[in-house]
Biotite code that builds the C-alpha atoms (Angstrom):
import biotite.structure as struc

atoms = struc.array([
    struc.Atom([-46.270, -163.058, -26.118], chain_id="A", res_id=1, res_name="ASN", atom_name="CA", element="C"),
    struc.Atom([-47.394, -159.878, -23.994], chain_id="A", res_id=2, res_name="GLN", atom_name="CA", element="C"),
    struc.Atom([-49.545, -158.258, -26.913], chain_id="A", res_id=3, res_name="GLY", atom_name="CA", element="C"),
    struc.Atom([-46.973, -159.128, -29.594], chain_id="A", res_id=4, res_name="THR", atom_name="CA", element="C"),
    struc.Atom([-48.865, -160.718, -32.829], chain_id="A", res_id=5, res_name="VAL", atom_name="CA", element="C"),
    struc.Atom([-47.108, -162.468, -35.239], chain_id="A", res_id=6, res_name="LEU", atom_name="CA", element="C"),
    struc.Atom([-48.699, -163.696, -38.575], chain_id="A", res_id=7, res_name="THR", atom_name="CA", element="C"),
    struc.Atom([-46.710, -165.595, -41.648], chain_id="A", res_id=8, res_name="ALA", atom_name="CA", element="C"),
    struc.Atom([-47.519, -167.905, -44.255], chain_id="A", res_id=9, res_name="ASN", atom_name="CA", element="C"),
    struc.Atom([-46.442, -170.690, -42.160], chain_id="A", res_id=10, res_name="GLU", atom_name="CA", element="C"),
    struc.Atom([-45.635, -170.683, -38.525], chain_id="A", res_id=11, res_name="VAL", atom_name="CA", element="C"),
    struc.Atom([-44.237, -173.646, -36.658], chain_id="A", res_id=12, res_name="VAL", atom_name="CA", element="C"),
    struc.Atom([-44.722, -173.493, -32.734], chain_id="A", res_id=13, res_name="TRP", atom_name="CA", element="C"),
    struc.Atom([-42.482, -175.756, -30.691], chain_id="A", res_id=14, res_name="TYR", atom_name="CA", element="C"),
    struc.Atom([-44.880, -176.111, -27.424], chain_id="A", res_id=15, res_name="GLN", atom_name="CA", element="C"),
    struc.Atom([-42.466, -177.478, -25.043], chain_id="A", res_id=16, res_name="LYS", atom_name="CA", element="C"),
    struc.Atom([-39.745, -175.075, -25.621], chain_id="A", res_id=17, res_name="ASP", atom_name="CA", element="C"),
    struc.Atom([-42.046, -171.879, -26.204], chain_id="A", res_id=18, res_name="ASN", atom_name="CA", element="C"),
    struc.Atom([-40.264, -171.357, -29.638], chain_id="A", res_id=19, res_name="PHE", atom_name="CA", element="C"),
    struc.Atom([-41.795, -170.559, -33.054], chain_id="A", res_id=20, res_name="LEU", atom_name="CA", element="C"),
    struc.Atom([-40.311, -170.744, -36.569], chain_id="A", res_id=21, res_name="LYS", atom_name="CA", element="C"),
    struc.Atom([-42.291, -168.274, -39.210], chain_id="A", res_id=22, res_name="ALA", atom_name="CA", element="C"),
    struc.Atom([-41.890, -168.297, -42.813], chain_id="A", res_id=23, res_name="ILE", atom_name="CA", element="C"),
    struc.Atom([-43.266, -166.497, -45.585], chain_id="A", res_id=24, res_name="GLY", atom_name="CA", element="C"),
    struc.Atom([-44.538, -162.627, -45.556], chain_id="A", res_id=25, res_name="ASN", atom_name="CA", element="C"),
    struc.Atom([-43.536, -162.808, -41.954], chain_id="A", res_id=26, res_name="VAL", atom_name="CA", element="C"),
    struc.Atom([-44.905, -159.536, -39.833], chain_id="A", res_id=27, res_name="ILE", atom_name="CA", element="C"),
    struc.Atom([-44.362, -159.333, -36.142], chain_id="A", res_id=28, res_name="LEU", atom_name="CA", element="C"),
    struc.Atom([-45.803, -156.027, -34.238], chain_id="A", res_id=29, res_name="THR", atom_name="CA", element="C"),
    struc.Atom([-45.698, -155.026, -30.527], chain_id="A", res_id=30, res_name="THR", atom_name="CA", element="C"),
    struc.Atom([-48.117, -153.337, -28.253], chain_id="A", res_id=31, res_name="THR", atom_name="CA", element="C"),
    struc.Atom([-45.632, -149.683, -28.935], chain_id="A", res_id=32, res_name="ASP", atom_name="CA", element="C"),
    struc.Atom([-46.324, -150.216, -32.204], chain_id="A", res_id=33, res_name="GLY", atom_name="CA", element="C"),
    struc.Atom([-43.177, -151.300, -33.684], chain_id="A", res_id=34, res_name="THR", atom_name="CA", element="C"),
    struc.Atom([-43.468, -153.815, -36.723], chain_id="A", res_id=35, res_name="LYS", atom_name="CA", element="C"),
    struc.Atom([-40.946, -156.274, -38.203], chain_id="A", res_id=36, res_name="ILE", atom_name="CA", element="C"),
    struc.Atom([-41.455, -157.651, -41.234], chain_id="A", res_id=37, res_name="THR", atom_name="CA", element="C"),
    struc.Atom([-38.944, -160.688, -43.291], chain_id="A", res_id=38, res_name="ALA", atom_name="CA", element="C"),
    struc.Atom([-39.207, -163.685, -44.626], chain_id="A", res_id=39, res_name="GLU", atom_name="CA", element="C"),
    struc.Atom([-37.959, -165.645, -42.103], chain_id="A", res_id=40, res_name="GLU", atom_name="CA", element="C"),
    struc.Atom([-38.061, -165.437, -38.380], chain_id="A", res_id=41, res_name="MET", atom_name="CA", element="C"),
    struc.Atom([-37.229, -167.214, -35.351], chain_id="A", res_id=42, res_name="GLU", atom_name="CA", element="C"),
    struc.Atom([-38.679, -166.296, -31.840], chain_id="A", res_id=43, res_name="TYR", atom_name="CA", element="C"),
    struc.Atom([-37.785, -167.606, -28.366], chain_id="A", res_id=44, res_name="ASP", atom_name="CA", element="C"),
    struc.Atom([-40.892, -166.966, -25.711], chain_id="A", res_id=45, res_name="GLY", atom_name="CA", element="C"),
    struc.Atom([-38.579, -167.944, -22.901], chain_id="A", res_id=46, res_name="VAL", atom_name="CA", element="C"),
    struc.Atom([-35.567, -165.545, -23.726], chain_id="A", res_id=47, res_name="THR", atom_name="CA", element="C"),
    struc.Atom([-38.211, -163.163, -25.472], chain_id="A", res_id=48, res_name="GLN", atom_name="CA", element="C"),
    struc.Atom([-35.491, -162.924, -28.410], chain_id="A", res_id=49, res_name="ARG", atom_name="CA", element="C"),
    struc.Atom([-35.986, -162.953, -32.216], chain_id="A", res_id=50, res_name="GLY", atom_name="CA", element="C"),
    struc.Atom([-33.993, -163.202, -35.334], chain_id="A", res_id=51, res_name="ILE", atom_name="CA", element="C"),
    struc.Atom([-35.530, -161.708, -38.529], chain_id="A", res_id=52, res_name="ALA", atom_name="CA", element="C"),
    struc.Atom([-33.890, -162.809, -41.934], chain_id="A", res_id=53, res_name="ARG", atom_name="CA", element="C"),
    struc.Atom([-34.224, -161.689, -45.405], chain_id="A", res_id=54, res_name="LYS", atom_name="CA", element="C"),
    struc.Atom([-35.854, -158.136, -46.977], chain_id="A", res_id=55, res_name="ASN", atom_name="CA", element="C"),
    struc.Atom([-36.098, -157.297, -43.140], chain_id="A", res_id=56, res_name="VAL", atom_name="CA", element="C"),
    struc.Atom([-37.735, -153.978, -42.083], chain_id="A", res_id=57, res_name="VAL", atom_name="CA", element="C"),
    struc.Atom([-38.581, -152.679, -38.789], chain_id="A", res_id=58, res_name="LEU", atom_name="CA", element="C"),
    struc.Atom([-40.570, -149.669, -38.656], chain_id="A", res_id=59, res_name="THR", atom_name="CA", element="C"),
    struc.Atom([-42.056, -147.080, -35.900], chain_id="A", res_id=60, res_name="ASP", atom_name="CA", element="C"),
    struc.Atom([-43.203, -143.717, -36.105], chain_id="A", res_id=61, res_name="PRO", atom_name="CA", element="C"),
    struc.Atom([-39.408, -142.678, -35.730], chain_id="A", res_id=62, res_name="LYS", atom_name="CA", element="C"),
    struc.Atom([-37.661, -144.335, -38.760], chain_id="A", res_id=63, res_name="GLN", atom_name="CA", element="C"),
    struc.Atom([-37.595, -147.581, -41.040], chain_id="A", res_id=64, res_name="THR", atom_name="CA", element="C"),
    struc.Atom([-34.383, -149.688, -40.612], chain_id="A", res_id=65, res_name="ILE", atom_name="CA", element="C"),
    struc.Atom([-33.946, -152.200, -43.965], chain_id="A", res_id=66, res_name="LYS", atom_name="CA", element="C"),
    struc.Atom([-31.289, -155.073, -43.374], chain_id="A", res_id=67, res_name="THR", atom_name="CA", element="C"),
    struc.Atom([-30.881, -158.853, -44.097], chain_id="A", res_id=68, res_name="GLU", atom_name="CA", element="C"),
    struc.Atom([-30.848, -159.933, -40.912], chain_id="A", res_id=69, res_name="THR", atom_name="CA", element="C"),
    struc.Atom([-32.305, -158.557, -37.584], chain_id="A", res_id=70, res_name="LEU", atom_name="CA", element="C"),
    struc.Atom([-31.703, -159.313, -33.931], chain_id="A", res_id=71, res_name="TYR", atom_name="CA", element="C"),
    struc.Atom([-34.401, -158.539, -31.729], chain_id="A", res_id=72, res_name="TYR", atom_name="CA", element="C"),
    struc.Atom([-34.483, -158.773, -27.798], chain_id="A", res_id=73, res_name="ASP", atom_name="CA", element="C"),
    struc.Atom([-37.799, -157.613, -26.523], chain_id="A", res_id=74, res_name="ARG", atom_name="CA", element="C"),
    struc.Atom([-37.002, -157.258, -23.049], chain_id="A", res_id=75, res_name="ILE", atom_name="CA", element="C"),
    struc.Atom([-34.744, -154.224, -23.291], chain_id="A", res_id=76, res_name="PRO", atom_name="CA", element="C"),
    struc.Atom([-36.525, -153.603, -26.304], chain_id="A", res_id=77, res_name="ASN", atom_name="CA", element="C"),
    struc.Atom([-33.511, -153.262, -28.555], chain_id="A", res_id=78, res_name="THR", atom_name="CA", element="C"),
    struc.Atom([-32.759, -154.328, -32.275], chain_id="A", res_id=79, res_name="ALA", atom_name="CA", element="C"),
    struc.Atom([-29.368, -154.979, -33.801], chain_id="A", res_id=80, res_name="TYR", atom_name="CA", element="C"),
    struc.Atom([-27.972, -155.755, -36.939], chain_id="A", res_id=81, res_name="PHE", atom_name="CA", element="C"),
    struc.Atom([-24.446, -156.188, -38.057], chain_id="A", res_id=82, res_name="ASN", atom_name="CA", element="C"),
    struc.Atom([-24.541, -157.124, -41.998], chain_id="A", res_id=83, res_name="THR", atom_name="CA", element="C"),
    struc.Atom([-25.033, -153.537, -43.373], chain_id="A", res_id=84, res_name="GLY", atom_name="CA", element="C"),
    struc.Atom([-28.354, -151.604, -43.170], chain_id="A", res_id=85, res_name="GLY", atom_name="CA", element="C"),
    struc.Atom([-30.009, -148.139, -43.840], chain_id="A", res_id=86, res_name="THR", atom_name="CA", element="C"),
    struc.Atom([-31.829, -145.859, -41.592], chain_id="A", res_id=87, res_name="ILE", atom_name="CA", element="C"),
    struc.Atom([-34.447, -143.603, -42.682], chain_id="A", res_id=88, res_name="ALA", atom_name="CA", element="C"),
    struc.Atom([-35.901, -141.055, -40.087], chain_id="A", res_id=89, res_name="ASP", atom_name="CA", element="C"),
    struc.Atom([-39.529, -138.920, -40.296], chain_id="A", res_id=90, res_name="SER", atom_name="CA", element="C"),
    struc.Atom([-37.415, -135.666, -41.248], chain_id="A", res_id=91, res_name="SER", atom_name="CA", element="C"),
    struc.Atom([-35.844, -137.546, -44.445], chain_id="A", res_id=92, res_name="GLY", atom_name="CA", element="C"),
    struc.Atom([-32.500, -138.480, -43.385], chain_id="A", res_id=93, res_name="ASN", atom_name="CA", element="C"),
    struc.Atom([-31.029, -141.446, -44.034], chain_id="A", res_id=94, res_name="ILE", atom_name="CA", element="C"),
    struc.Atom([-28.069, -143.115, -42.320], chain_id="A", res_id=95, res_name="MET", atom_name="CA", element="C"),
    struc.Atom([-25.997, -146.120, -43.974], chain_id="A", res_id=96, res_name="TYR", atom_name="CA", element="C"),
    struc.Atom([-24.096, -148.252, -41.454], chain_id="A", res_id=97, res_name="THR", atom_name="CA", element="C"),
    struc.Atom([-22.388, -151.442, -41.232], chain_id="A", res_id=98, res_name="LYS", atom_name="CA", element="C"),
    struc.Atom([-23.905, -152.166, -37.797], chain_id="A", res_id=99, res_name="SER", atom_name="CA", element="C"),
    struc.Atom([-26.007, -150.634, -35.407], chain_id="A", res_id=100, res_name="ALA", atom_name="CA", element="C"),
    struc.Atom([-28.222, -151.211, -32.261], chain_id="A", res_id=101, res_name="THR", atom_name="CA", element="C"),
    struc.Atom([-31.933, -149.539, -31.937], chain_id="A", res_id=102, res_name="TYR", atom_name="CA", element="C"),
    struc.Atom([-33.017, -149.062, -28.424], chain_id="A", res_id=103, res_name="TYR", atom_name="CA", element="C"),
    struc.Atom([-36.712, -148.546, -29.255], chain_id="A", res_id=104, res_name="VAL", atom_name="CA", element="C"),
    struc.Atom([-37.792, -147.221, -26.097], chain_id="A", res_id=105, res_name="ASN", atom_name="CA", element="C"),
    struc.Atom([-35.659, -144.226, -25.820], chain_id="A", res_id=106, res_name="SER", atom_name="CA", element="C"),
    struc.Atom([-35.073, -143.915, -29.550], chain_id="A", res_id=107, res_name="LYS", atom_name="CA", element="C"),
    struc.Atom([-31.070, -143.702, -29.508], chain_id="A", res_id=108, res_name="ASP", atom_name="CA", element="C"),
    struc.Atom([-29.075, -145.493, -31.980], chain_id="A", res_id=109, res_name="ILE", atom_name="CA", element="C"),
    struc.Atom([-25.584, -146.233, -31.503], chain_id="A", res_id=110, res_name="ASP", atom_name="CA", element="C"),
    struc.Atom([-23.238, -146.825, -35.213], chain_id="A", res_id=111, res_name="PHE", atom_name="CA", element="C"),
    struc.Atom([-20.325, -148.937, -34.578], chain_id="A", res_id=112, res_name="VAL", atom_name="CA", element="C"),
    struc.Atom([-17.645, -148.353, -37.856], chain_id="A", res_id=113, res_name="GLY", atom_name="CA", element="C"),
    struc.Atom([-17.343, -145.827, -40.728], chain_id="A", res_id=114, res_name="GLN", atom_name="CA", element="C"),
    struc.Atom([-21.348, -144.831, -40.917], chain_id="A", res_id=115, res_name="SER", atom_name="CA", element="C"),
    struc.Atom([-22.758, -142.127, -42.808], chain_id="A", res_id=116, res_name="THR", atom_name="CA", element="C"),
    struc.Atom([-25.890, -139.559, -42.169], chain_id="A", res_id=117, res_name="ILE", atom_name="CA", element="C"),
    struc.Atom([-27.396, -137.726, -45.206], chain_id="A", res_id=118, res_name="GLU", atom_name="CA", element="C"),
    struc.Atom([-29.839, -135.018, -44.766], chain_id="A", res_id=119, res_name="SER", atom_name="CA", element="C"),
    struc.Atom([-30.642, -132.450, -47.458], chain_id="A", res_id=120, res_name="LYS", atom_name="CA", element="C"),
    struc.Atom([-28.377, -130.040, -46.028], chain_id="A", res_id=121, res_name="ASP", atom_name="CA", element="C"),
    struc.Atom([-25.289, -131.666, -44.954], chain_id="A", res_id=122, res_name="TYR", atom_name="CA", element="C"),
    struc.Atom([-23.758, -135.298, -45.036], chain_id="A", res_id=123, res_name="THR", atom_name="CA", element="C"),
    struc.Atom([-21.605, -136.353, -41.607], chain_id="A", res_id=124, res_name="ILE", atom_name="CA", element="C"),
    struc.Atom([-19.096, -139.465, -41.835], chain_id="A", res_id=125, res_name="VAL", atom_name="CA", element="C"),
    struc.Atom([-17.844, -140.629, -38.611], chain_id="A", res_id=126, res_name="SER", atom_name="CA", element="C"),
    struc.Atom([-16.320, -143.805, -37.391], chain_id="A", res_id=127, res_name="ASP", atom_name="CA", element="C"),
    struc.Atom([-18.790, -144.119, -34.308], chain_id="A", res_id=128, res_name="LYS", atom_name="CA", element="C"),
    struc.Atom([-21.520, -142.162, -33.859], chain_id="A", res_id=129, res_name="ILE", atom_name="CA", element="C"),
    struc.Atom([-24.671, -142.208, -30.887], chain_id="A", res_id=130, res_name="LYS", atom_name="CA", element="C"),
    struc.Atom([-28.043, -140.168, -32.246], chain_id="A", res_id=131, res_name="THR", atom_name="CA", element="C"),
    struc.Atom([-31.223, -139.442, -30.604], chain_id="A", res_id=132, res_name="ASN", atom_name="CA", element="C"),
    struc.Atom([-34.010, -139.749, -33.140], chain_id="A", res_id=133, res_name="GLN", atom_name="CA", element="C"),
    struc.Atom([-36.407, -137.297, -30.886], chain_id="A", res_id=134, res_name="VAL", atom_name="CA", element="C"),
    struc.Atom([-33.662, -134.907, -30.008], chain_id="A", res_id=135, res_name="THR", atom_name="CA", element="C"),
    struc.Atom([-31.884, -135.225, -33.337], chain_id="A", res_id=136, res_name="GLN", atom_name="CA", element="C"),
    struc.Atom([-28.584, -134.840, -31.020], chain_id="A", res_id=137, res_name="PHE", atom_name="CA", element="C"),
    struc.Atom([-25.590, -136.778, -32.220], chain_id="A", res_id=138, res_name="SER", atom_name="CA", element="C"),
    struc.Atom([-22.253, -137.473, -30.611], chain_id="A", res_id=139, res_name="GLN", atom_name="CA", element="C"),
    struc.Atom([-19.405, -138.484, -32.241], chain_id="A", res_id=140, res_name="PHE", atom_name="CA", element="C"),
    struc.Atom([-16.324, -140.688, -30.983], chain_id="A", res_id=141, res_name="PHE", atom_name="CA", element="C"),
    struc.Atom([-13.823, -140.989, -33.613], chain_id="A", res_id=142, res_name="GLY", atom_name="CA", element="C"),
    struc.Atom([-12.710, -139.225, -37.071], chain_id="A", res_id=143, res_name="PRO", atom_name="CA", element="C"),
    struc.Atom([-16.023, -137.514, -37.834], chain_id="A", res_id=144, res_name="THR", atom_name="CA", element="C"),
    struc.Atom([-16.525, -134.576, -41.309], chain_id="A", res_id=145, res_name="THR", atom_name="CA", element="C"),
    struc.Atom([-19.611, -132.600, -41.203], chain_id="A", res_id=146, res_name="ILE", atom_name="CA", element="C"),
    struc.Atom([-19.817, -131.248, -44.618], chain_id="A", res_id=147, res_name="ARG", atom_name="CA", element="C"),
    struc.Atom([-22.461, -128.614, -46.159], chain_id="A", res_id=148, res_name="ASN", atom_name="CA", element="C"),
    struc.Atom([-23.981, -130.350, -48.919], chain_id="A", res_id=149, res_name="ASN", atom_name="CA", element="C"),
    struc.Atom([-24.477, -126.911, -51.142], chain_id="A", res_id=150, res_name="ALA", atom_name="CA", element="C"),
    struc.Atom([-20.851, -126.157, -50.964], chain_id="A", res_id=151, res_name="ASN", atom_name="CA", element="C"),
    struc.Atom([-18.355, -129.536, -50.049], chain_id="A", res_id=152, res_name="PRO", atom_name="CA", element="C"),
    struc.Atom([-15.979, -127.099, -49.225], chain_id="A", res_id=153, res_name="ARG", atom_name="CA", element="C"),
    struc.Atom([-17.321, -125.980, -45.980], chain_id="A", res_id=154, res_name="ASN", atom_name="CA", element="C"),
    struc.Atom([-16.895, -128.344, -43.346], chain_id="A", res_id=155, res_name="TYR", atom_name="CA", element="C"),
    struc.Atom([-16.067, -129.291, -39.953], chain_id="A", res_id=156, res_name="VAL", atom_name="CA", element="C"),
    struc.Atom([-13.512, -132.113, -38.432], chain_id="A", res_id=157, res_name="TYR", atom_name="CA", element="C"),
    struc.Atom([-13.350, -133.310, -35.079], chain_id="A", res_id=158, res_name="THR", atom_name="CA", element="C"),
    struc.Atom([-12.513, -136.656, -32.970], chain_id="A", res_id=159, res_name="GLU", atom_name="CA", element="C"),
    struc.Atom([-14.851, -136.151, -30.351], chain_id="A", res_id=160, res_name="LEU", atom_name="CA", element="C"),
    struc.Atom([-17.562, -133.699, -30.314], chain_id="A", res_id=161, res_name="GLY", atom_name="CA", element="C"),
    struc.Atom([-21.433, -133.681, -31.416], chain_id="A", res_id=162, res_name="ASP", atom_name="CA", element="C"),
    struc.Atom([-23.858, -131.876, -33.508], chain_id="A", res_id=163, res_name="TYR", atom_name="CA", element="C"),
    struc.Atom([-27.592, -130.735, -32.889], chain_id="A", res_id=164, res_name="SER", atom_name="CA", element="C"),
    struc.Atom([-29.831, -131.018, -36.466], chain_id="A", res_id=165, res_name="ALA", atom_name="CA", element="C"),
    struc.Atom([-32.019, -129.021, -34.709], chain_id="A", res_id=166, res_name="ALA", atom_name="CA", element="C"),
    struc.Atom([-29.968, -126.038, -33.986], chain_id="A", res_id=167, res_name="THR", atom_name="CA", element="C"),
    struc.Atom([-27.417, -126.606, -36.468], chain_id="A", res_id=168, res_name="GLY", atom_name="CA", element="C"),
    struc.Atom([-24.851, -125.811, -33.572], chain_id="A", res_id=169, res_name="VAL", atom_name="CA", element="C"),
    struc.Atom([-21.656, -128.352, -33.468], chain_id="A", res_id=170, res_name="SER", atom_name="CA", element="C"),
    struc.Atom([-19.188, -128.657, -30.333], chain_id="A", res_id=171, res_name="HIS", atom_name="CA", element="C"),
    struc.Atom([-16.127, -129.860, -31.310], chain_id="A", res_id=172, res_name="LEU", atom_name="CA", element="C"),
    struc.Atom([-13.430, -131.011, -28.620], chain_id="A", res_id=173, res_name="ASN", atom_name="CA", element="C"),
    struc.Atom([-10.013, -133.032, -29.903], chain_id="A", res_id=174, res_name="LYS", atom_name="CA", element="C"),
    struc.Atom([-8.237, -132.096, -32.714], chain_id="A", res_id=175, res_name="ASN", atom_name="CA", element="C"),
    struc.Atom([-10.813, -130.151, -34.703], chain_id="A", res_id=176, res_name="SER", atom_name="CA", element="C"),
    struc.Atom([-10.901, -127.438, -37.296], chain_id="A", res_id=177, res_name="ARG", atom_name="CA", element="C"),
    struc.Atom([-13.798, -125.623, -38.843], chain_id="A", res_id=178, res_name="ILE", atom_name="CA", element="C"),
    struc.Atom([-13.390, -124.978, -42.845], chain_id="A", res_id=179, res_name="HIS", atom_name="CA", element="C"),
    struc.Atom([-15.342, -122.007, -44.101], chain_id="A", res_id=180, res_name="TYR", atom_name="CA", element="C"),
    struc.Atom([-15.348, -119.703, -47.329], chain_id="A", res_id=181, res_name="ASN", atom_name="CA", element="C"),
    struc.Atom([-11.421, -120.695, -47.414], chain_id="A", res_id=182, res_name="GLY", atom_name="CA", element="C"),
    struc.Atom([-10.645, -120.047, -43.673], chain_id="A", res_id=183, res_name="LYS", atom_name="CA", element="C"),
    struc.Atom([-9.631, -122.690, -41.659], chain_id="A", res_id=184, res_name="VAL", atom_name="CA", element="C"),
    struc.Atom([-10.256, -122.388, -37.795], chain_id="A", res_id=185, res_name="LEU", atom_name="CA", element="C"),
    struc.Atom([-8.564, -124.554, -35.150], chain_id="A", res_id=186, res_name="THR", atom_name="CA", element="C"),
    struc.Atom([-8.529, -124.633, -31.414], chain_id="A", res_id=187, res_name="GLY", atom_name="CA", element="C"),
    struc.Atom([-8.686, -126.845, -28.262], chain_id="A", res_id=188, res_name="ASP", atom_name="CA", element="C"),
    struc.Atom([-12.306, -126.533, -28.364], chain_id="A", res_id=189, res_name="LYS", atom_name="CA", element="C"),
    struc.Atom([-14.477, -125.190, -30.906], chain_id="A", res_id=190, res_name="LEU", atom_name="CA", element="C"),
    struc.Atom([-17.933, -124.413, -31.673], chain_id="A", res_id=191, res_name="GLU", atom_name="CA", element="C"),
    struc.Atom([-19.609, -123.771, -34.927], chain_id="A", res_id=192, res_name="TYR", atom_name="CA", element="C"),
    struc.Atom([-22.863, -122.690, -36.100], chain_id="A", res_id=193, res_name="HIS", atom_name="CA", element="C"),
    struc.Atom([-24.176, -124.221, -39.596], chain_id="A", res_id=194, res_name="ARG", atom_name="CA", element="C"),
    struc.Atom([-27.098, -121.688, -39.856], chain_id="A", res_id=195, res_name="ASN", atom_name="CA", element="C"),
    struc.Atom([-25.141, -118.686, -39.741], chain_id="A", res_id=196, res_name="THR", atom_name="CA", element="C"),
    struc.Atom([-21.436, -119.793, -40.404], chain_id="A", res_id=197, res_name="GLY", atom_name="CA", element="C"),
    struc.Atom([-20.196, -118.410, -37.082], chain_id="A", res_id=198, res_name="PHE", atom_name="CA", element="C"),
    struc.Atom([-17.402, -120.267, -35.244], chain_id="A", res_id=199, res_name="GLY", atom_name="CA", element="C"),
    struc.Atom([-15.774, -119.680, -31.788], chain_id="A", res_id=200, res_name="LYS", atom_name="CA", element="C"),
    struc.Atom([-12.875, -121.122, -30.620], chain_id="A", res_id=201, res_name="GLY", atom_name="CA", element="C"),
    struc.Atom([-10.741, -121.252, -27.043], chain_id="A", res_id=202, res_name="THR", atom_name="CA", element="C"),
    struc.Atom([-7.284, -122.585, -26.248], chain_id="A", res_id=203, res_name="GLY", atom_name="CA", element="C"),
    struc.Atom([-4.492, -122.674, -28.709], chain_id="A", res_id=204, res_name="ASN", atom_name="CA", element="C"),
    struc.Atom([-6.870, -120.810, -31.298], chain_id="A", res_id=205, res_name="VAL", atom_name="CA", element="C"),
    struc.Atom([-5.330, -120.141, -35.018], chain_id="A", res_id=206, res_name="ILE", atom_name="CA", element="C"),
    struc.Atom([-7.205, -118.818, -37.840], chain_id="A", res_id=207, res_name="LEU", atom_name="CA", element="C"),
    struc.Atom([-5.626, -119.236, -40.839], chain_id="A", res_id=208, res_name="ASN", atom_name="CA", element="C"),
    struc.Atom([-7.173, -117.002, -43.995], chain_id="A", res_id=209, res_name="ASP", atom_name="CA", element="C"),
    struc.Atom([-4.861, -117.357, -47.082], chain_id="A", res_id=210, res_name="PRO", atom_name="CA", element="C"),
    struc.Atom([-7.114, -115.534, -49.264], chain_id="A", res_id=211, res_name="GLN", atom_name="CA", element="C"),
    struc.Atom([-6.999, -112.154, -47.362], chain_id="A", res_id=212, res_name="GLU", atom_name="CA", element="C"),
    struc.Atom([-3.254, -113.309, -45.962], chain_id="A", res_id=213, res_name="ASN", atom_name="CA", element="C"),
    struc.Atom([-4.417, -113.446, -42.235], chain_id="A", res_id=214, res_name="ARG", atom_name="CA", element="C"),
    struc.Atom([-2.733, -115.468, -40.017], chain_id="A", res_id=215, res_name="TYR", atom_name="CA", element="C"),
    struc.Atom([-4.206, -115.395, -36.229], chain_id="A", res_id=216, res_name="ILE", atom_name="CA", element="C"),
    struc.Atom([-3.231, -117.020, -32.836], chain_id="A", res_id=217, res_name="LYS", atom_name="CA", element="C"),
    struc.Atom([-4.872, -116.467, -29.692], chain_id="A", res_id=218, res_name="GLY", atom_name="CA", element="C"),
    struc.Atom([-6.539, -117.856, -26.426], chain_id="A", res_id=219, res_name="GLY", atom_name="CA", element="C"),
    struc.Atom([-9.873, -117.519, -27.665], chain_id="A", res_id=220, res_name="TYR", atom_name="CA", element="C"),
])
């Protein structure tokens, strides 16, 4: 269909309904280079929607998605799963989530439910994440921690914010705090630089440093 190629051990095509079912070593390749492999697949040529089942793997130049059931909608070019899965990107990051929607054209991924992003340097755990695989920019809409793998006591917490894996900069905008080398910084809005450990806050800022017996309050 419009350049899409499907191969399998067995294919049944219901010509009248423009519907097919494929069984065994199924491979679906689209014109944009996206490939889906599975043990079973159904595809409706009218709606251009498909379902892949059993050992499903979706690959494109940016990542590899693995799950047991994957829904694919060719018109908006989206893939969706809600049975748990992993996403590994080209930078070596691995994402674990129960439910996610992948927008193939924009390379955006929406994670719903508690999800984890693991990289060499940090681990993110959040209730709701939206991330872009090209820009490596993530947005958080719920309780979220970004923890330093080398020193797990250093982490940031927020309930609304964003993080750039490319620059290491976080913006934290709700119920946020930064834990760094025993110090805790809180404020209405916080900014944290992962690479340097620099943090700043605006609005009801509190710096608590028990080791140095310091407690500082201010607007910035």
